[in-house]
C-alpha positions, 0 to 999 in steps of 0.5 A: 339281773341289773346286768341283763336289764342294762345291756339290751337297753344300751344296745338299743340306744346305740342301735337307734341313734345312728339310724335316727341321725341318718334319717334326720338329715335329708341327703342333697346332691350338692352337700358340700361337694365342689362342682366340676367345670363345664365341658365348654370352658371357663365360665360356660360363655359361648361368645366373648362379650366386649366391655361396654363403653360410655357413649357420652364419654367417647363422643365427648358430650357433656350436656344432655338436653331434655329436648333431645328427644331422639337421644333420650328415646334410646335410653328408655324401653319400650314400656317407658322405663329408663334402661339401666347402666349395666345394659347401656354401658353408660358411665355413672356420672352420665347415667345420672344426667341421662335420667334427670333429662328423661324425667324432665322431658317426661314432665313437659310431655315430650316423652311418654311416662308409660307405653300406650296399650 
């Protein structure tokens, strides 16, 4: 009788273990499978993006004046935020000087802190 009782229990355990393991993990579409490349080419870019070059380095401008409002307005968004380097293409050194000049001109009311609504 010991053999008869142990046999059904062991088959139940074997039968339930794979079913339980299969239901515990959700099947995801991206579960480790590598993605296929896009048909448009490598990277999926539709046009060639030219590397941005620092305007101040190319024109050899060393000093960025806080009084030159026209120059500074080109680096301030409509909402009044300073435009980041990755969008303008300005080098790190000139971006720091530019942000200081913008802040100085804001403090003496040559540039607005925020947009008017």
